N, C-alpha and C positions, 0 to 999 in steps of 0.2 A: 759237685754235681755239676750232672753232666746235662747241656740242651740239646733239647730238640728240636734239630731246625731240619730234618731229611725231608724237601719235597715229597707231598704226597698227590697222589696220582686220583684222576678223577671219578673211577669209582671208589676210592677209597674216600672220597671226597661223600659222595652223592650216601653214601655206606652214614661217613657222620653226622651230615645231614637228617638221613630215617632217625641218627636216635634222639637225635638234637630236639630232632617231630617228638618226636616217644614221652620225651625228659618232660617236655612242654607241659602236654595232655597227658598223664597218668603220671609220671616224679612229681614231676616241681610247679603243681599247679597253679599255689598259692608264696607269695613271699617269707612265709613263719620261717620263721628260724627251722629245725627240724637236728634241736643238742639228744643226743641219745639217749638216754635215763641211766642204761649200763654203762656212761663216759668207754663206748671200744671204741671210741672214735676221733678221738683228740687229742690223738698223742703228735708233736709237732709235727711236719709232714716230711721238715729235712732229717730226719730220721730214714727219708731213702734215700736205695742207690740214685735215683733221678726223680728228678720232681716231679708230680703228679703221678707214679709208677705207683699204683697205686695196687699192683698185684704181683708187686716182686719177680716180673722175668725182665726186668733191665729195660722192653723200652715202652714206648709212652702212646696207645691205640686205642684202637675202638674197643680193643677191651676194657679196658684204663673207666672207657665212657659207660657199657655197658655194665663193671664194676659200682659204679659209683649210682647209676637206675638201679636196683638192686641193692643197694649201700641203705639209698633215700628210703626204698618204698619198706625195707627190713624195720629202721629206725619208725619213721610213720604205724606200721601193726604192733611195733606196742613188745612185740618178742624183747628176748634177750640175745646179748653175742654177736654175732658179727656174721656177715657171708662167708663162704668158704675162700671168693676172688680175692676176702682185703684182707694183703699182707701188710698195709700199715695204714695213717693216716688218710681220709677223704677229707678234710680240713684244712683245703687248700691253705687258704689266706693266715690258717692259726690265730684262729680268733674268738677258741673254744666251743665252736660248734660247727655242725656243720644245714648250710643254705645255699636255695639259689647263685651266691655269689659265688660258691663253690664247683658246680655243676659249671657254671659261665666261665671260669677257671678250665676248667679239662675241656673241657668244649675247645676252646683257644688254644690248647697246650698238645690237640691230639690235634689238627688240625696246624699247627707245626707252626702260630701263632706266639707271638713272640712276646709276654708281660713287659704293660707301656713304665717309663721311665720313670712315674711318682712309684711305682709299686718296686722298681727291684731297681732299684737307683744303679747298681755297678755294673749289672747290661746280665748279671752272672742262668739268668734262666731259674729264679725262684725266688718266692715272694719271699722282700724284706723281712717283712715282722718271722716271718718264719726260724729266719737263719736267724734270727735272735731272739727266739723261747729255746731254740735249738743249744746254743750259747750259755744261756739261763741255767738251764737243766742238771738240777747236779743226776748222779748214775745212780739211779734206784736200789740200796742197800748197802750204799759207801759212807757206815759212820761217821768216818775216819775224817771224811771231803779230800781223802788223800787220790780220788779218782780214779778206786780200783777196789773193785767186793773181793775180799781173800780171808784169810784167816783172822788177818789181823780187826776185822769188824765180829765178827764170831767172838773175838777178845773182850771185844768195845763195849757186844750185845751183852755178854756174861754180867760184866759192867752197872750196866745199866743198871739194869734187873736186876739186881741189887740193890741200885740206891734204888730204884723203882719203889720193892718187897717194903725196905725202910721205910715208906711214906717219902722219898727223896725228897728226908732231911740232907741238908748243906748241899754241897754246886754240885752240877752233873759234874757226870767223870770227863776228866782231860778229853778225852779221847775224843771222846763226843760232838760234830760238830753237823749235825742232822738231826732228824728226828731217827726212832727208834721202832716209833709205831706202824711197822712196815702193813701192815693189813690197816689202816688208818681207821680204826675203829673208836679212838680219841684213850687207848689206854698199852703197857706196853705189859704182854703177858709173856707163856710158854708159845702162846702163837706164832710171836714175833721172834722168837728163837727158833724156833720151827724153820721160820721161811729161812733166817739166814741161815739155818744150812745147809736149806735148798740152794740158794744165792754164794757162800762159800766154797758151797761142793760143785758149782757150777750147774747142775743141774736145772734146768728150767720152770713154775711152775702154775700148775696145775692148767687144764685149760679152761676149768673151773672157776677160776679165778683171773686168770690171764686169757679170758674173747679172741682179748687183740693179741695177741701171743707175742708184745711190745717189751715184757721181759717185766712189766708193769704188774701191781697188783690195782685189777679198775677201781676197785673201791676207792685208790688213791688220784685214779688222773677226774 
């Protein structure tokens, strides 16, 4: 993770102040949690190359703050999906929800301020909870637990499906280190097999299944 410590010009700070005011009055007028019903926004923020760079352009600036505002407005509208600007999580403290705290963090980051030592003990510019969440997160589709998604996982899926179709009699296949329910519908079916083929062949999930394009089925987030 890279820190963003570049000093901001007075013009930039003025823009930030304007956006922050807009945020306070129209986008974030209450303290309620703004968790998205489609779970498109809650993947650990550690996934970004630069912490706080929710637009994915390699920088944290007013564009990211604007995107945060758009993201919050979309959540409040109840519409599915995520803004086109959003390339990674808007959950900057990695607590599984998007709320006023995330906006406060974004404003600090855009202004070039550091997180407090209580939130960033190692001083690397990333919220400590996000580092812990990223380290604990498994690789989606990695059934065997080796850190990769490949033909070995596809073979394991075949074995797992045979076991499931037989009523899950006896122990699960030894290769299975995590769930084979890739669409998180509570069952292992041909749909999971089809998803595994896509993952093992390096294809991405369709936008209808992965609105935030993070490589994980939205139903599993």
